[in-house]
Backbone as XML, in Angstrom:
<?xml version="1.0"?>
<chain id="A" units="angstrom">
  <residue number="1" name="MET">
    <atom name="N" x="-16.044" y="-18.414" z="20.258"/>
    <atom name="CA" x="-16.297" y="-18.511" z="18.880"/>
    <atom name="C" x="-15.196" y="-17.250" z="18.620"/>
  </residue>
  <residue number="2" name="SER">
    <atom name="N" x="-14.688" y="-17.452" z="17.060"/>
    <atom name="CA" x="-13.188" y="-16.518" z="17.148"/>
    <atom name="C" x="-14.035" y="-15.004" z="16.249"/>
  </residue>
  <residue number="3" name="GLN">
    <atom name="N" x="-13.905" y="-14.030" z="16.196"/>
    <atom name="CA" x="-14.674" y="-12.862" z="15.496"/>
    <atom name="C" x="-13.560" y="-12.533" z="14.510"/>
  </residue>
  <residue number="4" name="ILE">
    <atom name="N" x="-13.566" y="-12.121" z="13.180"/>
    <atom name="CA" x="-12.610" y="-11.008" z="12.540"/>
    <atom name="C" x="-13.552" y="-9.905" z="12.023"/>
  </residue>
  <residue number="5" name="LEU">
    <atom name="N" x="-12.785" y="-8.729" z="11.155"/>
    <atom name="CA" x="-13.319" y="-7.683" z="10.805"/>
    <atom name="C" x="-12.220" y="-8.008" z="9.122"/>
  </residue>
  <residue number="6" name="LEU">
    <atom name="N" x="-13.516" y="-7.835" z="8.435"/>
    <atom name="CA" x="-12.534" y="-7.802" z="6.890"/>
    <atom name="C" x="-12.535" y="-6.683" z="6.248"/>
  </residue>
  <residue number="7" name="LYS">
    <atom name="N" x="-11.857" y="-6.116" z="5.435"/>
    <atom name="CA" x="-11.220" y="-4.992" z="4.276"/>
    <atom name="C" x="-10.540" y="-5.556" z="3.623"/>
  </residue>
  <residue number="8" name="SER">
    <atom name="N" x="-11.104" y="-5.385" z="2.735"/>
    <atom name="CA" x="-10.964" y="-5.526" z="0.897"/>
    <atom name="C" x="-10.997" y="-4.667" z="-0.088"/>
  </residue>
  <residue number="9" name="ASP">
    <atom name="N" x="-10.189" y="-4.265" z="-1.131"/>
    <atom name="CA" x="-11.064" y="-3.713" z="-2.306"/>
    <atom name="C" x="-11.806" y="-4.263" z="-3.176"/>
  </residue>
  <residue number="10" name="ASN">
    <atom name="N" x="-11.525" y="-5.698" z="-3.421"/>
    <atom name="CA" x="-11.922" y="-6.997" z="-4.122"/>
    <atom name="C" x="-12.996" y="-7.550" z="-3.523"/>
  </residue>
  <residue number="11" name="LYS">
    <atom name="N" x="-14.048" y="-7.533" z="-4.032"/>
    <atom name="CA" x="-15.444" y="-7.779" z="-3.778"/>
    <atom name="C" x="-15.330" y="-9.848" z="-4.006"/>
  </residue>
  <residue number="12" name="ALA">
    <atom name="N" x="-14.519" y="-10.086" z="-4.652"/>
    <atom name="CA" x="-14.285" y="-11.485" z="-4.355"/>
    <atom name="C" x="-13.529" y="-12.043" z="-3.211"/>
  </residue>
  <residue number="13" name="ASP">
    <atom name="N" x="-12.437" y="-11.340" z="-3.019"/>
    <atom name="CA" x="-11.506" y="-11.681" z="-2.058"/>
    <atom name="C" x="-12.552" y="-11.670" z="-0.522"/>
  </residue>
  <residue number="14" name="ILE">
    <atom name="N" x="-13.746" y="-10.818" z="-0.765"/>
    <atom name="CA" x="-14.460" y="-10.725" z="0.356"/>
    <atom name="C" x="-15.454" y="-11.708" z="0.693"/>
  </residue>
  <residue number="15" name="ASP">
    <atom name="N" x="-15.873" y="-12.178" z="-0.653"/>
    <atom name="CA" x="-16.856" y="-13.703" z="-0.644"/>
    <atom name="C" x="-16.393" y="-14.188" z="0.118"/>
  </residue>
  <residue number="16" name="LEU">
    <atom name="N" x="-14.604" y="-15.142" z="-0.949"/>
    <atom name="CA" x="-14.505" y="-15.888" z="-0.206"/>
    <atom name="C" x="-13.776" y="-15.825" z="0.872"/>
  </residue>
  <residue number="17" name="LEU">
    <atom name="N" x="-13.288" y="-14.733" z="1.706"/>
    <atom name="CA" x="-13.268" y="-14.833" z="2.991"/>
    <atom name="C" x="-14.422" y="-15.060" z="4.211"/>
  </residue>
  <residue number="18" name="LEU">
    <atom name="N" x="-15.508" y="-14.341" z="3.205"/>
    <atom name="CA" x="-16.643" y="-14.947" z="4.367"/>
    <atom name="C" x="-17.181" y="-16.745" z="4.220"/>
  </residue>
  <residue number="19" name="ALA">
    <atom name="N" x="-16.775" y="-16.908" z="2.781"/>
    <atom name="CA" x="-16.755" y="-18.470" z="2.883"/>
    <atom name="C" x="-15.991" y="-19.560" z="4.021"/>
  </residue>
  <residue number="20" name="PHE">
    <atom name="N" x="-14.872" y="-19.124" z="3.651"/>
    <atom name="CA" x="-14.073" y="-19.497" z="4.695"/>
    <atom name="C" x="-14.601" y="-19.336" z="6.355"/>
  </residue>
  <residue number="21" name="ALA">
    <atom name="N" x="-14.696" y="-17.972" z="6.742"/>
    <atom name="CA" x="-15.344" y="-18.111" z="7.635"/>
    <atom name="C" x="-16.623" y="-18.985" z="8.412"/>
  </residue>
  <residue number="22" name="ARG">
    <atom name="N" x="-17.381" y="-19.015" z="7.620"/>
    <atom name="CA" x="-18.462" y="-19.558" z="7.787"/>
    <atom name="C" x="-18.428" y="-21.064" z="7.992"/>
  </residue>
  <residue number="23" name="ARG">
    <atom name="N" x="-17.289" y="-21.500" z="6.874"/>
    <atom name="CA" x="-16.703" y="-22.687" z="6.839"/>
    <atom name="C" x="-16.023" y="-23.459" z="8.758"/>
  </residue>
  <residue number="24" name="LEU">
    <atom name="N" x="-15.340" y="-22.481" z="9.281"/>
    <atom name="CA" x="-14.510" y="-22.395" z="10.277"/>
    <atom name="C" x="-15.225" y="-21.745" z="11.740"/>
  </residue>
  <residue number="25" name="ASN">
    <atom name="N" x="-16.487" y="-21.633" z="11.228"/>
    <atom name="CA" x="-17.617" y="-21.015" z="12.352"/>
    <atom name="C" x="-16.753" y="-20.153" z="13.052"/>
  </residue>
  <residue number="26" name="ILE">
    <atom name="N" x="-16.322" y="-19.010" z="12.305"/>
    <atom name="CA" x="-15.643" y="-17.507" z="12.438"/>
    <atom name="C" x="-16.824" y="-16.774" z="12.578"/>
  </residue>
  <residue number="27" name="GLY">
    <atom name="N" x="-17.433" y="-15.887" z="13.388"/>
    <atom name="CA" x="-18.166" y="-14.784" z="13.055"/>
    <atom name="C" x="-17.484" y="-13.551" z="12.592"/>
  </residue>
  <residue number="28" name="VAL">
    <atom name="N" x="-18.541" y="-12.906" z="11.789"/>
    <atom name="CA" x="-17.513" y="-11.523" z="11.123"/>
    <atom name="C" x="-18.341" y="-10.493" z="11.911"/>
  </residue>
  <residue number="29" name="VAL">
    <atom name="N" x="-17.389" y="-9.904" z="12.376"/>
    <atom name="CA" x="-18.024" y="-8.696" z="13.068"/>
    <atom name="C" x="-18.200" y="-7.219" z="12.176"/>
  </residue>
  <residue number="30" name="GLU">
    <atom name="N" x="-17.389" y="-7.134" z="11.062"/>
    <atom name="CA" x="-17.811" y="-6.121" z="10.413"/>
    <atom name="C" x="-17.294" y="-6.206" z="8.913"/>
  </residue>
  <residue number="31" name="VAL">
    <atom name="N" x="-18.073" y="-5.720" z="7.834"/>
    <atom name="CA" x="-17.230" y="-6.006" z="6.760"/>
    <atom name="C" x="-17.204" y="-4.689" z="6.002"/>
  </residue>
  <residue number="32" name="ASN">
    <atom name="N" x="-16.182" y="-4.101" z="5.638"/>
    <atom name="CA" x="-15.441" y="-2.400" z="5.709"/>
    <atom name="C" x="-15.313" y="-2.582" z="4.297"/>
  </residue>
  <residue number="33" name="GLU">
    <atom name="N" x="-16.305" y="-2.600" z="2.893"/>
    <atom name="CA" x="-15.622" y="-2.725" z="1.884"/>
    <atom name="C" x="-15.337" y="-1.265" z="1.236"/>
  </residue>
  <residue number="34" name="ALA">
    <atom name="N" x="-16.295" y="-0.174" z="1.416"/>
    <atom name="CA" x="-16.296" y="1.393" z="1.228"/>
    <atom name="C" x="-14.944" y="1.836" z="1.566"/>
  </residue>
  <residue number="35" name="GLU">
    <atom name="N" x="-14.256" y="1.231" z="2.742"/>
    <atom name="CA" x="-13.392" y="1.897" z="3.242"/>
    <atom name="C" x="-12.171" y="1.514" z="2.650"/>
  </residue>
  <residue number="36" name="SER">
    <atom name="N" x="-12.091" y="0.379" z="2.098"/>
    <atom name="CA" x="-11.032" y="-0.113" z="1.929"/>
    <atom name="C" x="-10.694" y="0.142" z="0.104"/>
  </residue>
  <residue number="37" name="LEU">
    <atom name="N" x="-11.816" y="0.608" z="-0.363"/>
    <atom name="CA" x="-11.979" y="1.017" z="-1.927"/>
    <atom name="C" x="-11.135" y="2.315" z="-2.028"/>
  </residue>
  <residue number="38" name="LYS">
    <atom name="N" x="-11.768" y="3.512" z="-0.895"/>
    <atom name="CA" x="-11.303" y="4.690" z="-0.661"/>
    <atom name="C" x="-9.878" y="4.693" z="-0.062"/>
  </residue>
  <residue number="39" name="LEU">
    <atom name="N" x="-9.549" y="3.383" z="0.553"/>
    <atom name="CA" x="-8.168" y="4.106" z="0.606"/>
    <atom name="C" x="-7.355" y="3.099" z="-0.667"/>
  </residue>
  <residue number="40" name="ALA">
    <atom name="N" x="-7.911" y="2.439" z="-1.438"/>
    <atom name="CA" x="-7.394" y="1.916" z="-2.871"/>
    <atom name="C" x="-7.037" y="2.820" z="-3.518"/>
  </residue>
  <residue number="41" name="SER">
    <atom name="N" x="-8.683" y="3.836" z="-3.523"/>
    <atom name="CA" x="-8.447" y="4.802" z="-4.314"/>
    <atom name="C" x="-7.123" y="5.690" z="-4.274"/>
  </residue>
  <residue number="42" name="GLU">
    <atom name="N" x="-6.837" y="6.398" z="-2.762"/>
    <atom name="CA" x="-6.221" y="7.295" z="-2.366"/>
    <atom name="C" x="-4.774" y="6.515" z="-2.893"/>
  </residue>
  <residue number="43" name="TRP">
    <atom name="N" x="-4.756" y="5.317" z="-2.930"/>
    <atom name="CA" x="-3.095" y="4.854" z="-3.125"/>
    <atom name="C" x="-2.935" y="4.917" z="-4.663"/>
  </residue>
  <residue number="44" name="LYS">
    <atom name="N" x="-3.907" y="4.631" z="-5.107"/>
    <atom name="CA" x="-4.049" y="4.998" z="-7.094"/>
    <atom name="C" x="-3.569" y="6.393" z="-7.185"/>
  </residue>
  <residue number="45" name="GLN">
    <atom name="N" x="-3.957" y="7.403" z="-6.413"/>
    <atom name="CA" x="-4.280" y="8.562" z="-6.614"/>
    <atom name="C" x="-2.596" y="9.115" z="-6.158"/>
  </residue>
  <residue number="46" name="LYS">
    <atom name="N" x="-1.864" y="8.483" z="-5.084"/>
    <atom name="CA" x="-0.329" y="8.974" z="-4.715"/>
    <atom name="C" x="0.631" y="8.446" z="-5.986"/>
  </residue>
  <residue number="47" name="LEU">
    <atom name="N" x="0.231" y="7.042" z="-6.124"/>
    <atom name="CA" x="1.172" y="6.645" z="-7.569"/>
    <atom name="C" x="0.940" y="7.426" z="-8.109"/>
  </residue>
  <residue number="48" name="LYS">
    <atom name="N" x="0.185" y="8.085" z="-9.064"/>
    <atom name="CA" x="-0.119" y="8.915" z="-10.230"/>
    <atom name="C" x="0.810" y="10.268" z="-10.121"/>
  </residue>
  <residue number="49" name="LEU">
    <atom name="N" x="0.585" y="10.570" z="-9.125"/>
    <atom name="CA" x="1.540" y="11.553" z="-8.104"/>
    <atom name="C" x="3.013" y="11.184" z="-8.353"/>
  </residue>
  <residue number="50" name="MET">
    <atom name="N" x="3.195" y="10.458" z="-8.072"/>
    <atom name="CA" x="4.617" y="9.925" z="-7.863"/>
    <atom name="C" x="5.453" y="9.775" z="-9.379"/>
  </residue>
  <residue number="51" name="GLY">
    <atom name="N" x="4.518" y="9.488" z="-10.299"/>
    <atom name="CA" x="4.707" y="9.187" z="-11.737"/>
    <atom name="C" x="4.699" y="10.343" z="-12.266"/>
  </residue>
  <residue number="52" name="LYS">
    <atom name="N" x="4.436" y="11.663" z="-11.690"/>
    <atom name="CA" x="4.450" y="12.961" z="-12.197"/>
    <atom name="C" x="5.951" y="13.400" z="-11.863"/>
  </residue>
  <residue number="53" name="ALA">
    <atom name="N" x="6.122" y="13.033" z="-10.617"/>
    <atom name="CA" x="7.250" y="13.680" z="-9.805"/>
    <atom name="C" x="8.007" y="12.846" z="-10.700"/>
  </residue>
  <residue number="54" name="ALA">
    <atom name="N" x="8.290" y="12.192" z="-11.109"/>
    <atom name="CA" x="9.827" y="11.500" z="-12.235"/>
    <atom name="C" x="10.009" y="12.377" z="-13.172"/>
  </residue>
  <residue number="55" name="ASP">
    <atom name="N" x="8.957" y="13.044" z="-13.967"/>
    <atom name="CA" x="9.151" y="13.760" z="-14.667"/>
    <atom name="C" x="9.853" y="15.251" z="-14.451"/>
  </residue>
  <residue number="56" name="ASP">
    <atom name="N" x="9.732" y="15.268" z="-12.746"/>
    <atom name="CA" x="9.883" y="17.088" z="-12.558"/>
    <atom name="C" x="11.391" y="17.196" z="-12.263"/>
  </residue>
  <residue number="57" name="PRO">
    <atom name="N" x="11.883" y="18.392" z="-12.827"/>
    <atom name="CA" x="13.034" y="19.158" z="-12.759"/>
    <atom name="C" x="13.523" y="19.108" z="-11.409"/>
  </residue>
  <residue number="58" name="LEU">
    <atom name="N" x="12.962" y="19.618" z="-10.535"/>
    <atom name="CA" x="13.602" y="20.262" z="-9.317"/>
    <atom name="C" x="13.548" y="18.761" z="-8.373"/>
  </residue>
  <residue number="59" name="PHE">
    <atom name="N" x="12.503" y="17.765" z="-8.741"/>
    <atom name="CA" x="12.562" y="16.545" z="-7.876"/>
    <atom name="C" x="13.907" y="15.756" z="-8.668"/>
  </residue>
  <residue number="60" name="LEU">
    <atom name="N" x="13.783" y="15.724" z="-9.990"/>
    <atom name="CA" x="14.938" y="14.944" z="-10.264"/>
    <atom name="C" x="16.503" y="15.456" z="-9.684"/>
  </residue>
  <residue number="61" name="SER">
    <atom name="N" x="16.710" y="17.379" z="-9.840"/>
    <atom name="CA" x="17.719" y="17.570" z="-9.112"/>
    <atom name="C" x="18.125" y="17.132" z="-7.909"/>
  </residue>
  <residue number="62" name="ASP">
    <atom name="N" x="16.776" y="17.205" z="-6.842"/>
    <atom name="CA" x="17.074" y="16.699" z="-5.081"/>
    <atom name="C" x="17.644" y="15.360" z="-5.264"/>
  </residue>
  <residue number="63" name="VAL">
    <atom name="N" x="17.111" y="14.520" z="-6.308"/>
    <atom name="CA" x="17.838" y="13.138" z="-6.172"/>
    <atom name="C" x="18.735" y="12.924" z="-6.847"/>
  </residue>
  <residue number="64" name="ALA">
    <atom name="N" x="19.374" y="13.749" z="-7.540"/>
    <atom name="CA" x="20.890" y="13.855" z="-8.169"/>
    <atom name="C" x="21.642" y="14.328" z="-7.123"/>
  </residue>
  <residue number="65" name="GLU">
    <atom name="N" x="21.227" y="15.166" z="-6.062"/>
    <atom name="CA" x="21.809" y="15.563" z="-5.327"/>
    <atom name="C" x="21.880" y="14.577" z="-3.970"/>
  </residue>
  <residue number="66" name="VAL">
    <atom name="N" x="21.309" y="14.208" z="-3.733"/>
    <atom name="CA" x="20.919" y="12.501" z="-2.866"/>
    <atom name="C" x="22.103" y="11.742" z="-3.088"/>
  </residue>
  <residue number="67" name="LEU">
    <atom name="N" x="22.118" y="11.328" z="-4.654"/>
    <atom name="CA" x="23.135" y="10.311" z="-4.876"/>
    <atom name="C" x="24.151" y="11.041" z="-4.716"/>
  </residue>
  <residue number="68" name="ASP">
    <atom name="N" x="24.568" y="12.020" z="-4.977"/>
    <atom name="CA" x="25.899" y="12.705" z="-5.175"/>
    <atom name="C" x="26.363" y="12.625" z="-3.715"/>
  </residue>
  <residue number="69" name="ASP">
    <atom name="N" x="25.608" y="13.076" z="-3.010"/>
    <atom name="CA" x="26.054" y="12.522" z="-1.377"/>
    <atom name="C" x="26.884" y="11.340" z="-1.032"/>
  </residue>
  <residue number="70" name="PHE">
    <atom name="N" x="26.468" y="10.008" z="-1.319"/>
    <atom name="CA" x="26.357" y="9.424" z="-0.965"/>
    <atom name="C" x="27.104" y="8.219" z="-1.802"/>
  </residue>
  <residue number="71" name="LYS">
    <atom name="N" x="27.961" y="9.163" z="-2.938"/>
    <atom name="CA" x="29.080" y="8.714" z="-4.365"/>
    <atom name="C" x="29.542" y="7.831" z="-3.515"/>
  </residue>
  <residue number="72" name="TYR">
    <atom name="N" x="30.490" y="8.355" z="-2.657"/>
    <atom name="CA" x="31.731" y="7.723" z="-2.180"/>
    <atom name="C" x="31.441" y="6.726" z="-1.167"/>
  </residue>
  <residue number="73" name="ALA">
    <atom name="N" x="30.211" y="6.551" z="-0.299"/>
    <atom name="CA" x="29.669" y="5.713" z="0.955"/>
    <atom name="C" x="30.114" y="4.224" z="0.843"/>
  </residue>
  <residue number="74" name="ASP">
    <atom name="N" x="31.110" y="4.063" z="1.514"/>
    <atom name="CA" x="31.381" y="2.409" z="1.972"/>
    <atom name="C" x="30.595" y="1.336" z="1.506"/>
  </residue>
  <residue number="75" name="GLU">
    <atom name="N" x="30.157" y="0.337" z="0.814"/>
    <atom name="CA" x="29.125" y="-0.210" z="0.972"/>
    <atom name="C" x="28.794" y="-0.949" z="2.367"/>
  </residue>
  <residue number="76" name="ASP">
    <atom name="N" x="29.719" y="-1.079" z="3.118"/>
    <atom name="CA" x="29.879" y="-1.659" z="4.297"/>
    <atom name="C" x="28.894" y="-0.576" z="5.468"/>
  </residue>
  <residue number="77" name="GLY">
    <atom name="N" x="28.993" y="0.378" z="5.121"/>
    <atom name="CA" x="28.867" y="1.750" z="5.617"/>
    <atom name="C" x="29.678" y="2.497" z="6.640"/>
  </residue>
  <residue number="78" name="ASP">
    <atom name="N" x="30.827" y="1.732" z="6.291"/>
    <atom name="CA" x="32.119" y="2.657" z="6.454"/>
    <atom name="C" x="32.185" y="3.740" z="5.897"/>
  </residue>
  <residue number="79" name="SER">
    <atom name="N" x="32.836" y="4.998" z="5.997"/>
    <atom name="CA" x="33.497" y="6.254" z="5.168"/>
    <atom name="C" x="35.017" y="6.003" z="5.510"/>
  </residue>
</chain>
Protein backbone atom coordinates (compact mmCIF):
# COMPACT_ATOMS: atom_id res chain seq x y z
CA MET A 1 0.00 0.00 0.00
CA SER A 2 1.28 3.49 -0.87
CA GLN A 3 1.53 6.19 1.76
CA ILE A 4 1.29 9.98 1.52
CA LEU A 5 1.72 13.04 3.71
CA LEU A 6 -0.82 15.81 3.09
CA LYS A 7 -0.03 19.50 3.67
CA SER A 8 -2.39 22.25 2.65
CA ASP A 9 -3.70 25.56 3.92
CA ASN A 10 -7.14 24.84 2.51
CA LYS A 11 -9.41 22.49 4.47
CA ALA A 12 -11.50 21.72 1.38
CA ASP A 13 -8.37 20.57 -0.47
CA ILE A 14 -7.42 18.30 2.42
CA ASP A 15 -10.90 16.77 2.47
CA LEU A 16 -10.80 16.16 -1.29
CA LEU A 17 -7.33 14.63 -1.16
CA LEU A 18 -8.36 12.38 1.74
CA ALA A 19 -11.35 11.16 -0.28
CA PHE A 20 -9.08 10.36 -3.25
CA ALA A 21 -6.60 8.60 -0.97
CA ARG A 22 -9.33 6.38 0.48
CA ARG A 23 -10.68 5.62 -2.99
CA LEU A 24 -7.22 4.64 -4.25
CA ASN A 25 -6.42 2.63 -1.09
CA ILE A 26 -3.52 4.94 -0.17
CA GLY A 27 -2.58 5.16 3.49
CA VAL A 28 -2.39 8.70 4.82
CA VAL A 29 0.60 8.92 7.14
CA GLU A 30 0.00 12.45 8.38
CA VAL A 31 -2.23 15.43 7.71
CA ASN A 32 -0.36 18.58 8.68
CA GLU A 33 -2.76 21.46 8.27
CA ALA A 34 -1.33 23.70 11.01
CA GLU A 35 2.15 23.88 9.48
CA SER A 36 0.71 24.74 6.09
CA LEU A 37 -1.40 27.47 7.65
CA LYS A 38 1.70 28.87 9.36
CA LEU A 39 3.62 28.86 6.06
CA ALA A 40 0.72 30.57 4.28
CA SER A 41 0.61 33.22 7.00
CA GLU A 42 4.36 33.82 6.68
CA TRP A 43 4.02 34.06 2.89
CA LYS A 44 1.25 36.67 3.20
CA GLN A 45 3.40 38.65 5.63
CA LYS A 46 6.34 38.59 3.19
CA LEU A 47 4.08 39.78 0.37
CA LYS A 48 2.97 42.72 2.51
CA LEU A 49 6.61 43.64 3.19
CA MET A 50 7.38 43.43 -0.53
CA GLY A 51 4.46 45.76 -1.20
CA LYS A 52 5.89 48.27 1.27
CA ALA A 53 9.29 48.05 -0.47
CA ALA A 54 7.67 49.33 -3.67
CA ASP A 55 7.24 52.70 -1.91
CA ASP A 56 10.66 52.76 -0.21
CA PRO A 57 12.91 55.42 -1.83
CA LEU A 58 16.11 53.53 -0.98
CA PHE A 59 14.79 50.32 -2.54
CA LEU A 60 13.61 52.20 -5.64
CA SER A 61 17.00 53.87 -6.05
CA ASP A 62 18.71 50.46 -5.79
CA VAL A 63 16.39 49.05 -8.47
CA ALA A 64 17.08 52.06 -10.71
CA GLU A 65 20.84 51.54 -10.25
CA VAL A 66 20.60 47.86 -11.21
CA LEU A 67 18.46 48.72 -14.24
CA ASP A 68 21.03 51.32 -15.24
CA ASP A 69 23.82 48.71 -14.97
CA PHE A 70 22.04 46.52 -17.53
CA LYS A 71 20.79 49.32 -19.74
CA TYR A 72 23.18 48.54 -22.60
CA ALA A 73 23.37 44.77 -22.18
CA ASP A 74 22.68 42.84 -25.36
CA GLU A 75 19.52 40.73 -25.32
CA ASP A 76 21.50 37.66 -26.41
CA GLY A 77 23.85 37.98 -23.47
CA ASP A 78 26.76 39.27 -25.54
CA SER A 79 28.20 42.58 -24.36
